[in-house]
ROSEMAR-498572 format. One record per residue: residue number from 1; residue in one letter; y, z, x negated of N, C-alpha, C in turn. Coordinates in steps of 0.05 Angstrom, whole numbers, plus 5000, padded with zeros to 4 digits. Example, Ala and Ser with C-alpha at 12.3 -4.5 7.8 and 13.67 -1.06 7.14 Angstrom:
2
R   resi   resn    nc2    nc3    nc1   cac2   cac3   cac1    cc2    cc3    cc1
R      1      A   4886   5156   4736   4910   5156   4754   4934   5156   4736
R      2      S   4955   5142   4743   4979   5143   4727   5001   5157   4742
//
This chain:
361
R   resi   resn    nc2    nc3    nc1   cac2   cac3   cac1    cc2    cc3    cc1
R      1      X   8088   4110   4169   8086   4085   4154   8095   4090   4125
R      2      X   8080   4080   4106   8089   4083   4078   8115   4067   4074
R      3      X   8133   4078   4057   8159   4065   4052   8155   4037   4042
R      4      X   8134   4032   4026   8129   4005   4016   8125   3986   4039
R      5      X   8110   3994   4060   8105   3977   4083   8131   3971   4097
R      6      X   8148   3992   4100   8173   3988   4113   8189   3966   4098
R      7      X   8191   3969   4072   8207   3949   4056   8195   3921   4059
R      8      X   8169   3919   4058   8157   3893   4061   8161   3881   4089
R      9      X   8161   3898   4109   8166   3889   4137   8194   3877   4139
R     10      X   8214   3892   4128   8241   3882   4129   8244   3856   4114
R     11      X   8232   3854   4091   8233   3830   4074   8220   3807   4088
R     12      X   8198   3812   4103   8185   3791   4118   8203   3780   4140
R     13      X   8217   3798   4153   8235   3790   4174   8259   3773   4163
R     14      X   8268   3780   4139   8290   3766   4127   8282   3740   4114
R     15      X   8257   3736   4110   8248   3713   4095   8255   3687   4109
R     16      X   8257   3688   4136   8263   3664   4151   8293   3659   4153
R     17      X   8309   3676   4140   8338   3675   4141   8349   3673   4169
R     18      X   8343   3694   4185   8353   3694   4213   8383   3697   4214
R     19      X   8396   3687   4235   8424   3692   4239   8429   3720   4248
R     20      X   8409   3733   4259   8411   3760   4268   8385   3775   4262
R     21      X   8387   3799   4253   8364   3816   4247   8365   3840   4265
R     22      X   8346   3844   4282   8343   3868   4298   8321   3885   4287
R     23      X   8327   3910   4281   8307   3929   4271   8303   3951   4291
R     24      X   8278   3954   4300   8273   3973   4322   8255   3996   4312
R     25      X   8263   4021   4319   8247   4044   4313   8234   4055   4339
R     26      X   8208   4058   4338   8193   4067   4361   8170   4084   4352
R     27      X   8155   4095   4371   8133   4113   4364   8113   4114   4387
R     28      X   8102   4138   4391   8110   4164   4381   8140   4169   4383
R     29      X   8149   4189   4368   8177   4197   4368   8189   4192   4340
R     30      X   8205   4171   4337   8215   4164   4311   8233   4186   4299
R     31      X   8247   4202   4315   8265   4221   4304   8251   4246   4292
R     32      X   8224   4246   4293   8209   4265   4277   8212   4260   4247
R     33      X   8221   4236   4240   8222   4227   4212   8249   4216   4205
R     34      X   8270   4233   4206   8297   4223   4201   8300   4212   4172
R     35      X   8286   4224   4153   8287   4215   4126   8277   4187   4122
R     36      X   8256   4180   4136   8245   4153   4135   8265   4133   4148
R     37      X   8278   4142   4169   8298   4124   4182   8321   4120   4163
R     38      X   8331   4141   4149   8352   4138   4129   8344   4118   4107
R     39      X   8319   4120   4098   8309   4102   4077   8308   4073   4087
R     40      X   8300   4070   4112   8298   4043   4124   8326   4031   4126
R     41      X   8345   4046   4137   8372   4035   4140   8384   4027   4112
R     42      X   8379   4044   4092   8389   4038   4065   8377   4012   4055
R     43      X   8350   4008   4060   8338   3984   4050   8348   3959   4065
R     44      X   8350   3961   4091   8360   3939   4107   8387   3930   4097
R     45      X   8405   3950   4094   8432   3943   4088   8435   3933   4059
R     46      X   8419   3943   4041   8419   3932   4013   8408   3904   4013
R     47      X   8385   3900   4027   8373   3873   4027   8390   3852   4040
R     48      X   8404   3859   4061   8421   3840   4074   8445   3834   4057
R     49      X   8457   3854   4045   8480   3850   4027   8473   3832   4004
R     50      X   8448   3833   3995   8440   3817   3971   8437   3787   3978
R     51      X   8436   3781   4004   8433   3753   4012   8459   3737   4009
R     52      X   8457   3712   4004   8481   3695   4003   8493   3692   4031
R     53      X   8518   3685   4033   8530   3679   4059   8518   3653   4070
R     54      X   8516   3651   4096   8523   3672   4116   8501   3692   4119
R     55      X   8507   3717   4119   8488   3738   4121   8482   3743   4151
R     56      X   8458   3752   4157   8451   3758   4186   8467   3782   4196
R     57      X   8474   3781   4221   8484   3805   4235   8461   3824   4238
R     58      X   8466   3850   4234   8444   3870   4236   8449   3888   4261
R     59      X   8429   3890   4277   8430   3909   4299   8406   3927   4298
R     60      X   8409   3952   4307   8387   3971   4307   8381   3980   4336
R     61      X   8356   3986   4341   8348   3997   4367   8330   4021   4362
R     62      X   8335   4042   4378   8319   4066   4376   8308   4073   4403
R     63      X   8282   4078   4404   8269   4088   4429   8261   4117   4423
R     64      X   8273   4136   4438   8269   4164   4433   8267   4180   4458
R     65      X   8254   4204   4456   8253   4221   4479   8278   4239   4481
R     66      X   8296   4236   4461   8322   4249   4463   8323   4279   4458
R     67      X   8302   4290   4448   8301   4319   4444   8309   4328   4416
R     68      X   8312   4310   4397   8316   4317   4369   8343   4307   4358
R     69      X   8363   4306   4375   8389   4296   4366   8405   4318   4353
R     70      X   8408   4317   4327   8425   4336   4313   8446   4322   4296
R     71      X   8461   4336   4280   8483   4324   4265   8473   4302   4246
R     72      X   8450   4307   4234   8438   4287   4216   8432   4261   4231
R     73      X   8420   4264   4254   8413   4240   4271   8438   4226   4280
R     74      X   8458   4241   4289   8483   4228   4298   8496   4212   4276
R     75      X   8494   4222   4251   8506   4207   4229   8492   4180   4225
R     76      X   8466   4179   4231   8451   4154   4228   8458   4134   4250
R     77      X   8462   4145   4274   8465   4127   4298   8494   4118   4303
R     78      X   8513   4133   4292   8541   4129   4299   8552   4103   4287
R     79      X   8574   4092   4299   8588   4070   4287   8597   4077   4258
R     80      X   8599   4057   4241   8601   4028   4247   8574   4014   4250
R     81      X   8551   4029   4247   8526   4016   4252   8524   4008   4281
R     82      X   8511   3985   4286   8508   3975   4313   8481   3985   4323
R     83      X   8481   4008   4335   8456   4021   4345   8456   4022   4375
R     84      X   8434   4013   4388   8430   4018   4416   8407   4037   4419
R     85      X   8411   4059   4433   8392   4081   4435   8381   4082   4464
R     86      X   8355   4078   4466   8341   4081   4492   8329   4109   4494
R     87      X   8338   4124   4514   8329   4152   4517   8312   4154   4542
R     88      X   8289   4165   4539   8271   4169   4562   8280   4193   4579
R     89      X   8287   4187   4604   8295   4208   4623   8285   4199   4650
R     90      X   8266   4213   4661   8252   4203   4684   8264   4211   4711
R     91      X   8288   4224   4710   8301   4232   4735   8311   4260   4734
R     92      X   8315   4273   4757   8324   4301   4757   8303   4319   4744
R     93      X   8311   4344   4739   8293   4362   4725   8266   4365   4738
R     94      X   8265   4366   4764   8240   4370   4778   8221   4347   4774
R     95      X   8232   4323   4771   8216   4299   4767   8209   4296   4737
R     96      X   8230   4297   4720   8226   4293   4691   8207   4314   4680
R     97      X   8212   4339   4686   8197   4361   4673   8168   4363   4683
R     98      X   8161   4348   4704   8133   4348   4713   8115   4333   4693
R     99      X   8127   4316   4677   8111   4300   4658   8119   4303   4629
R    100      X   8143   4314   4624   8153   4315   4597   8160   4344   4590
R    101      X   8143   4357   4575   8147   4385   4567   8145   4387   4537
R    102      X   8155   4409   4526   8154   4413   4497   8127   4428   4490
R    103      X   8125   4435   4465   8099   4447   4456   8094   4474   4469
R    104      X   8114   4486   4480   8110   4511   4494   8107   4508   4524
R    105      X   8106   4483   4533   8102   4477   4562   8128   4478   4578
R    106      X   8151   4480   4564   8176   4481   4578   8187   4452   4582
R    107      X   8200   4448   4604   8211   4422   4610   8233   4414   4591
R    108      X   8236   4388   4586   8256   4379   4566   8282   4368   4578
R    109      X   8285   4369   4604   8308   4356   4617   8334   4367   4607
R    110      X   8337   4394   4607   8363   4406   4601   8372   4399   4573
R    111      X   8353   4400   4554   8360   4394   4526   8368   4365   4522
R    112      X   8354   4347   4537   8361   4319   4534   8389   4313   4545
R    113      X   8396   4325   4568   8422   4321   4579   8444   4331   4560
R    114      X   8439   4354   4547   8458   4364   4528   8461   4345   4504
R    115      X   8439   4333   4496   8440   4314   4473   8453   4288   4481
R    116      X   8451   4280   4506   8465   4256   4515   8495   4259   4512
R    117      X   8505   4283   4518   8533   4289   4514   8541   4288   4484
R    118      X   8523   4296   4467   8528   4294   4438   8530   4265   4430
R    119      X   8512   4248   4441   8513   4220   4435   8539   4208   4444
R    120      X   8547   4216   4468   8572   4205   4479   8596   4213   4462
R    121      X   8597   4238   4453   8619   4247   4437   8620   4232   4410
R    122      X   8596   4224   4400   8595   4209   4375   8598   4179   4378
R    123      X   8604   4171   4403   8608   4142   4410   8583   4126   4403
R    124      X   8560   4137   4409   8534   4123   4407   8526   4113   4434
R    125      X   8524   4087   4437   8516   4076   4463   8487   4084   4469
R    126      X   8483   4094   4493   8455   4100   4501   8449   4088   4528
R    127      X   8423   4081   4530   8413   4071   4556   8390   4089   4564
R    128      X   8388   4094   4590   8367   4112   4600   8344   4096   4611
R    129      X   8320   4105   4605   8296   4092   4615   8279   4113   4630
R    130      X   8275   4107   4655   8258   4125   4672   8231   4112   4677
R    131      X   8210   4125   4668   8183   4116   4674   8177   4123   4703
R    132      X   8168   4103   4718   8162   4107   4747   8132   4109   4750
R    133      X   8122   4132   4760   8094   4137   4764   8088   4139   4793
R    134      X   8063   4136   4801   8056   4138   4830   8066   4163   4843
R    135      X   8066   4186   4829   8075   4211   4841   8105   4213   4842
R    136      X   8120   4199   4825   8149   4201   4825   8163   4178   4840
R    137      X   8148   4156   4845   8160   4133   4858   8175   4139   4884
R    138      X   8164   4155   4902   8179   4160   4927   8206   4174   4923
R    139      X   8211   4185   4899   8235   4199   4894   8256   4183   4878
R    140      X   8253   4157   4879   8271   4140   4862   8300   4142   4870
R    141      X   8306   4149   4895   8334   4153   4902   8346   4176   4885
R    142      X   8331   4198   4883   8340   4221   4866   8342   4213   4837
R    143      X   8322   4197   4829   8320   4188   4801   8345   4172   4794
R    144      X   8351   4152   4810   8374   4134   4804   8400   4150   4806
R    145      X   8403   4168   4824   8428   4183   4826   8432   4200   4801
R    146      X   8410   4211   4790   8412   4227   4766   8420   4209   4742
R    147      X   8407   4186   4740   8414   4167   4718   8443   4158   4719
R    148      X   8452   4150   4743   8479   4141   4746   8499   4163   4740
R    149      X   8493   4187   4748   8512   4209   4743   8516   4214   4713
R    150      X   8496   4207   4697   8498   4212   4668   8512   4189   4654
R    151      X   8520   4169   4668   8538   4147   4659   8527   4134   4633
R    152      X   8503   4124   4633   8493   4109   4610   8505   4081   4610
R    153      X   8501   4066   4588   8510   4038   4588   8492   4021   4606
R    154      X   8468   4030   4610   8449   4016   4628   8427   4035   4635
R    155      X   8415   4031   4658   8392   4047   4666   8369   4029   4674
R    156      X   8345   4036   4667   8321   4020   4672   8299   4036   4685
R    157      X   8287   4025   4706   8264   4036   4719   8240   4021   4708
R    158      X   8222   4035   4695   8198   4022   4683   8173   4033   4695
R    159      X   8159   4017   4711   8134   4026   4722   8113   4032   4701
R    160      X   8097   4052   4705   8075   4058   4687   8051   4041   4696
R    161      X   8047   4019   4682   8027   4000   4690   7999   4010   4684
R    162      X   7997   4031   4668   7970   4042   4663   7962   4063   4684
R    163      X   7979   4069   4702   7974   4089   4723   7957   4076   4745
R    164      X   7943   4092   4761   7927   4082   4783   7943   4077   4808
R    165      X   7955   4053   4810   7971   4046   4833   7953   4038   4856
R    166      X   7956   4052   4879   7940   4047   4903   7958   4036   4925
R    167      X   7946   4029   4947   7962   4019   4970   7982   4041   4979
R    168      X   7973   4066   4978   7991   4088   4986   8014   4091   4966
R    169      X   8008   4090   4941   8030   4094   4921   8049   4070   4920
R    170      X   8039   4046   4926   8057   4023   4928   8076   4027   4952
R    171      X   8066   4038   4974   8083   4044   4997   8104   4064   4989
R    172      X   8096   4084   4973   8116   4103   4963   8137   4091   4945
R    173      X   8128   4071   4929   8147   4057   4912   8167   4042   4929
R    174      X   8158   4028   4950   8177   4013   4967   8197   4032   4980
R    175      X   8188   4055   4989   8206   4075   5001   8227   4084   4980
R    176      X   8217   4091   4956   8234   4100   4935   8254   4079   4926
R    177      X   8246   4054   4925   8264   4032   4917   8285   4027   4938
R    178      X   8278   4031   4963   8298   4029   4985   8320   4050   4980
R    179      X   8311   4074   4975   8331   4096   4970   8347   4091   4945
R    180      X   8334   4081   4924   8348   4074   4899   8369   4053   4904
R    181      X   8362   4033   4920   8381   4012   4927   8406   4024   4942
R    182      X   8401   4043   4959   8423   4055   4974   8442   4069   4954
R    183      X   8431   4083   4935   8447   4098   4915   8463   4078   4898
R    184      X   8449   4056   4890   8462   4036   4873   8485   4023   4889
R    185      X   8481   4018   4915   8502   4006   4931   8526   4025   4933
R    186      X   8521   4051   4935   8543   4070   4936   8560   4067   4910
R    187      X   8547   4064   4888   8561   4061   4863   8579   4036   4863
R    188      X   8568   4014   4872   8584   3989   4874   8608   3993   4893
R    189      X   8603   4006   4915   8625   4010   4934   8647   4027   4922
R    190      X   8639   4044   4904   8658   4061   4890   8671   4048   4866
R    191      X   8664   4023   4861   8676   4008   4839   8661   4009   4813
R    192      X   8637   4021   4813   8620   4022   4789   8598   4002   4790
R    193      X   8597   3985   4769   8577   3964   4769   8556   3969   4746
R    194      X   8546   3993   4745   8527   3999   4724   8502   3982   4726
R    195      X   8493   3969   4705   8468   3953   4706   8444   3972   4711
R    196      X   8429   3966   4732   8405   3980   4738   8382   3960   4738
R    197      X   8366   3961   4717   8343   3943   4714   8318   3955   4726
R    198      X   8300   3939   4737   8301   3909   4737   8315   3898   4762
R    199      X   8328   3915   4778   8342   3904   4802   8363   3884   4794
R    200      X   8379   3890   4774   8400   3872   4765   8387   3845   4757
R    201      X   8366   3846   4741   8353   3821   4733   8341   3805   4756
R    202      X   8331   3819   4776   8319   3805   4799   8341   3790   4814
R    203      X   8365   3802   4816   8387   3788   4829   8395   3763   4813
R    204      X   8396   3766   4786   8404   3743   4770   8383   3721   4771
R    205      X   8357   3728   4773   8337   3707   4775   8340   3690   4800
R    206      X   8350   3703   4821   8356   3688   4846   8380   3670   4842
R    207      X   8401   3681   4831   8426   3665   4828   8422   3642   4808
R    208      X   8406   3646   4787   8403   3626   4766   8378   3610   4769
R    209      X   8362   3616   4789   8337   3601   4794   8319   3600   4769
R    210      X   8318   3622   4755   8302   3624   4732   8301   3652   4721
R    211      X   8287   3656   4700   8284   3683   4689   8290   3684   4660
R    212      X   8306   3703   4651   8310   3706   4622   8284   3714   4608
R    213      X   8274   3697   4591   8247   3702   4579   8251   3712   4551
R    214      X   8246   3738   4546   8248   3748   4518   8230   3732   4499
R    215      X   8240   3729   4475   8225   3713   4456   8197   3725   4451
R    216      X   8195   3752   4453   8169   3764   4447   8148   3755   4467
R    217      X   8157   3746   4491   8137   3737   4510   8123   3712   4501
R    218      X   8132   3699   4481   8118   3677   4469   8099   3686   4447
R    219      X   8096   3712   4445   8078   3725   4425   8087   3719   4397
R    220      X   8106   3735   4388   8115   3734   4360   8129   3707   4353
R    221      X   8143   3696   4373   8158   3672   4366   8180   3677   4346
R    222      X   8196   3699   4351   8216   3707   4332   8215   3737   4326
R    223      X   8198   3751   4340   8196   3780   4337   8167   3788   4331
R    224      X   8164   3809   4316   8138   3820   4310   8140   3850   4306
R    225      X   8118   3864   4310   8118   3893   4306   8097   3899   4284
R    226      X   8104   3920   4269   8087   3928   4247   8076   3956   4252
R    227      X   8050   3959   4251   8038   3986   4254   8039   4000   4227
R    228      X   8036   4027   4227   8037   4041   4201   8016   4032   4181
R    229      X   7995   4019   4191   7974   4009   4173   7982   3983   4160
R    230      X   8004   3971   4168   8012   3945   4158   8002   3922   4174
R    231      X   7988   3927   4196   7978   3905   4213   8001   3896   4231
R    232      X   8001   3870   4236   8023   3857   4252   8013   3852   4280
R    233      X   8031   3857   4299   8026   3853   4328   8048   3836   4340
R    234      X   8043   3824   4363   8064   3808   4376   8088   3825   4385
R    235      X   8083   3850   4394   8105   3867   4402   8096   3896   4401
R    236      X   8116   3914   4402   8110   3942   4398   8091   3954   4418
R    237      X   8093   3945   4443   8076   3956   4464   8047   3950   4461
R    238      X   8040   3930   4444   8013   3923   4441   7999   3938   4418
R    239      X   8013   3954   4403   8001   3968   4381   7983   3991   4391
R    240      X   7993   4006   4411   7977   4029   4420   7971   4048   4397
R    241      X   7946   4055   4394   7937   4072   4372   7928   4056   4348
R    242      X   7932   4030   4349   7925   4012   4326   7895   4015   4319
R    243      X   7878   4015   4339   7850   4019   4335   7833   3994   4341
R    244      X   7847   3973   4351   7832   3950   4361   7843   3925   4347
R    245      X   7825   3907   4338   7834   3883   4325   7842   3861   4344
R    246      X   7838   3865   4370   7840   3843   4389   7868   3830   4390
R    247      X   7889   3846   4386   7916   3836   4388   7930   3834   4361
R    248      X   7916   3837   4340   7928   3835   4313   7933   3806   4306
R    249      X   7957   3800   4296   7964   3773   4289   7969   3769   4259
R    250      X   7959   3788   4243   7961   3785   4214   7966   3812   4202
R    251      X   7971   3812   4176   7977   3837   4161   8000   3831   4142
R    252      X   8012   3852   4131   8032   3849   4111   8021   3836   4086
R    253      X   7995   3840   4081   7983   3828   4057   7977   3798   4061
R    254      X   7967   3791   4085   7958   3763   4090   7979   3746   4104
R    255      X   7999   3759   4116   8019   3744   4131   8009   3738   4159
R    256      X   8023   3721   4173   8016   3714   4201   7991   3696   4202
R    257      X   7974   3702   4221   7950   3685   4227   7957   3666   4249
R    258      X   7965   3642   4242   7974   3622   4262   7952   3615   4282
R    259      X   7928   3614   4273   7905   3608   4291   7902   3630   4312
R    260      X   7904   3655   4303   7901   3677   4321   7924   3677   4341
R    261      X   7948   3672   4332   7971   3671   4349   7967   3650   4371
R    262      X   7957   3627   4363   7953   3605   4383   7932   3614   4403
R    263      X   7911   3627   4394   7890   3636   4413   7901   3657   4433
R    264      X   7917   3675   4423   7929   3695   4441   7948   3682   4461
R    265      X   7964   3663   4452   7982   3649   4470   7966   3634   4491
R    266      X   7945   3621   4483   7928   3607   4502   7916   3626   4523
R    267      X   7907   3649   4513   7896   3669   4532   7918   3679   4551
R    268      X   7941   3684   4541   7963   3694   4558   7971   3674   4579
R    269      X   7970   3648   4572   7979   3627   4590   7960   3623   4614
R    270      X   7937   3636   4614   7919   3634   4637   7933   3644   4662
R    271      X   7951   3663   4659   7965   3674   4682   7982   3653   4696
R    272      X   7991   3632   4681   8008   3611   4693   7993   3598   4716
R    273      X   7968   3593   4713   7952   3580   4734   7947   3599   4757
R    274      X   7941   3624   4750   7936   3644   4770   7960   3647   4789
R    275      X   7984   3646   4777   8008   3652   4793   8022   3627   4804
R    276      X   8011   3603   4798   8024   3578   4806   8031   3577   4836
R    277      X   8013   3586   4854   8020   3583   4883   8041   3602   4893
R    278      X   8048   3622   4878   8065   3644   4888   8094   3636   4889
R    279      X   8107   3641   4912   8135   3633   4916   8154   3650   4899
R    280      X   8145   3673   4889   8162   3691   4874   8158   3688   4844
R    281      X   8142   3670   4835   8134   3670   4806   8157   3666   4788
R    282      X   8178   3651   4796   8201   3647   4778   8219   3671   4777
R    283      X   8212   3692   4791   8228   3717   4790   8211   3741   4782
R    284      X   8188   3735   4772   8167   3756   4767   8161   3758   4738
R    285      X   8154   3781   4728   8148   3786   4700   8118   3784   4695
R    286      X   8104   3768   4711   8075   3766   4707   8068   3752   4681
R    287      X   8087   3739   4669   8081   3725   4644   8082   3744   4620
R    288      X   8089   3769   4624   8091   3788   4602   8064   3798   4592
R    289      X   8057   3791   4568   8031   3798   4558   8026   3828   4556
R    290      X   8047   3843   4551   8044   3872   4549   8034   3883   4576
R    291      X   8043   3872   4598   8035   3881   4624   8006   3874   4629
R    292      X   7998   3850   4621   7970   3843   4624   7952   3864   4611
R    293      X   7958   3871   4586   7942   3890   4571   7942   3917   4583
R    294      X   7966   3926   4593   7968   3953   4605   7952   3954   4631
R    295      X   7953   3932   4647   7940   3932   4673   7910   3928   4672
R    296      X   7901   3909   4655   7873   3901   4655   7860   3902   4628
R    297      X   7876   3907   4607   7864   3907   4580   7859   3880   4569
R    298      X   7869   3859   4582   7863   3831   4574   7887   3813   4578
R    299      X   7894   3798   4557   7915   3778   4560   7908   3757   4580
R    300      X   7927   3749   4597   7922   3728   4616   7910   3737   4642
R    301      X   7904   3763   4644   7891   3772   4669   7909   3794   4681
R    302      X   7916   3791   4706   7932   3811   4720   7916   3821   4744
R    303      X   7927   3839   4759   7915   3849   4783   7935   3851   4806
R    304      X   7926   3859   4829   7943   3860   4852   7965   3880   4849
R    305      X   7961   3901   4833   7982   3921   4830   8007   3909   4819
R    306      X   8005   3891   4799   8028   3878   4788   8043   3862   4809
R    307      X   8028   3847   4824   8041   3831   4846   8056   3848   4865
R    308      X   8044   3870   4873   8056   3888   4893   8081   3901   4881
R    309      X   8079   3910   4856   8102   3923   4843   8125   3904   4840
R    310      X   8119   3880   4829   8140   3861   4825   8154   3853   4852
R    311      X   8137   3848   4872   8149   3841   4898   8166   3864   4909
R    312      X   8158   3889   4904   8174   3912   4914   8202   3912   4901
R    313      X   8203   3907   4875   8229   3906   4862   8246   3882   4871
R    314      X   8233   3859   4875   8248   3836   4884   8260   3840   4912
R    315      X   8244   3851   4930   8253   3856   4957   8276   3877   4957
R    316      X   8274   3897   4941   8295   3918   4940   8321   3906   4929
R    317      X   8318   3889   4908   8342   3876   4897   8355   3858   4917
R    318      X   8339   3842   4931   8350   3823   4950   8364   3837   4973
R    319      X   8354   3861   4981   8367   3876   5003   8395   3886   4993
R    320      X   8396   3895   4969   8422   3904   4958   8441   3880   4958
R    321      X   8432   3857   4948   8449   3834   4946   8458   3824   4973
R    322      X   8439   3825   4993   8446   3816   5020   8468   3833   5032
R    323      X   8465   3859   5030   8484   3878   5043   8511   3876   5029
R    324      X   8511   3877   5003   8537   3877   4989   8552   3851   4990
R    325      X   8537   3829   4991   8549   3803   4994   8562   3800   5022
R    326      X   8547   3810   5042   8558   3809   5069   8583   3826   5072
R    327      X   8584   3849   5057   8607   3866   5057   8630   3855   5040
R    328      X   8624   3835   5024   8643   3825   5004   8653   3847   4986
R    329      X   8634   3863   4977   8640   3886   4959   8652   3876   4933
R    330      X   8677   3884   4927   8691   3872   4904   8676   3876   4878
R    331      X   8665   3900   4872   8652   3904   4847   8626   3887   4845
R    332      X   8612   3884   4867   8588   3867   4867   8595   3838   4863
R    333      X   8615   3828   4878   8623   3800   4876   8633   3794   4847
R    334      X   8649   3812   4836   8659   3807   4809   8637   3807   4789
R    335      X   8617   3824   4793   8595   3826   4773   8577   3801   4774
R    336      X   8570   3792   4798   8549   3771   4800   8560   3743   4805
R    337      X   8584   3741   4815   8594   3714   4822   8618   3705   4806
R    338      X   8630   3723   4791   8654   3716   4776   8651   3720   4746
R    339      X   8626   3723   4737   8620   3725   4709   8602   3701   4700
R    340      X   8605   3694   4675   8587   3674   4664   8565   3688   4649
R    341      X   8540   3685   4659   8517   3698   4646   8503   3678   4628
R    342      X   8498   3687   4604   8484   3671   4585   8460   3688   4575
R    343      X   8439   3674   4566   8416   3690   4555   8425   3705   4531
R    344      X   8413   3729   4527   8418   3744   4503   8406   3730   4479
R    345      X   8415   3739   4455   8405   3727   4431   8374   3730   4430
R    346      X   8361   3708   4424   8332   3708   4423   8319   3703   4450
R    347      X   8334   3696   4470   8323   3691   4496   8333   3664   4507
R    348      X   8319   3654   4526   8327   3629   4540   8325   3634   4570
R    349      X   8342   3622   4585   8341   3623   4614   8325   3599   4624
R    350      X   8302   3603   4635   8284   3581   4640   8268   3586   4665
R    351      X   8261   3565   4678   8241   3566   4699   8214   3568   4685
R    352      X   8196   3583   4697   8169   3586   4684   8154   3559   4687
R    353      X   8137   3554   4667   8123   3529   4667   8101   3528   4688
R    354      X   8097   3505   4698   8074   3500   4716   8050   3492   4700
R    355      X   8026   3496   4711   8002   3488   4696   8004   3459   4687
R    356      X   7997   3454   4662   7997   3427   4651   8024   3419   4639
R    357      X   8046   3434   4644   8071   3427   4632   8071   3436   4602
R    358      X   8084   3421   4585   8084   3428   4557   8102   3453   4553
R    359      X   8095   3469   4532   8111   3492   4525   8136   3482   4512
R    360      X   8160   3494   4519   8185   3485   4507   8183   3488   4476
R    361      X   8196   3469   4462   8195   3469   4433   8207   3493   4421
//
């Protein structure tokens, strides 16, 4: 991205005078360009400082494969900056290295683990994200054990919705999630309450009878993503290779296209009617436009794979909750029944709308 586009993107985000500014670096691999990141941080901090009080709180997010962490990078990520770093790690070496290799064909697991320790020593909070594919889903017990052993602030299992999920691979996912639940329960019994998403979220949707809905699910309600070309998208996952106009919601030159935003929102909302009869809809991420696009290439249209995947995670979460509640596991009870949970900044805890209901203001 040209530096000019970066500056204009930051200025566009600040124009609405938000109480909080989140700046996210994603790719590709953003740490291929540490100089650009340094330039961005400098512009953000100068621009915010120039604003009158009250100035927005600034938070940064980095999505990285974790292979390029050196002293220069650590200086960027370390406190006092408020950086949350999401590192892709798909499980133990045998699982991770099957899909993530360097330019010489060598697996990247060992180098990433070493770099996680560097992040830890620099007091940089990191969260681990494991992409779950049909071939790795049956091994989720091993995956979760590896993630928990590395002691991240949070671990997330993210299904690859662009993969060809079949009846057989969904069965493998259910087996893997059962094993993952067993490992997670072991951690609770040992007094560790590490958040494991989306199982943690599925438990909360049951307890709260609703789902925390990220603002971006309303298609650029408070968040937007900028491609290197300066084109604007509702969220980062919709940019892809930036070759298609279908999901573009404006440009840095023209600003936001409110008509196009409304059309995309209307298209996305078609899923509300599709999912209306489902008993699990208030605990399901079927409303996420990114998933529609990944699964079917079209906003508002989902397929059976999403239903099966979401149900698998809900059933696995409910089994963990059932067992640990029956055991009166102290760490589980303290985490889910003795805490006050509130939506994160930019989110609301809400029941999903039924067809014909007005969209919340």
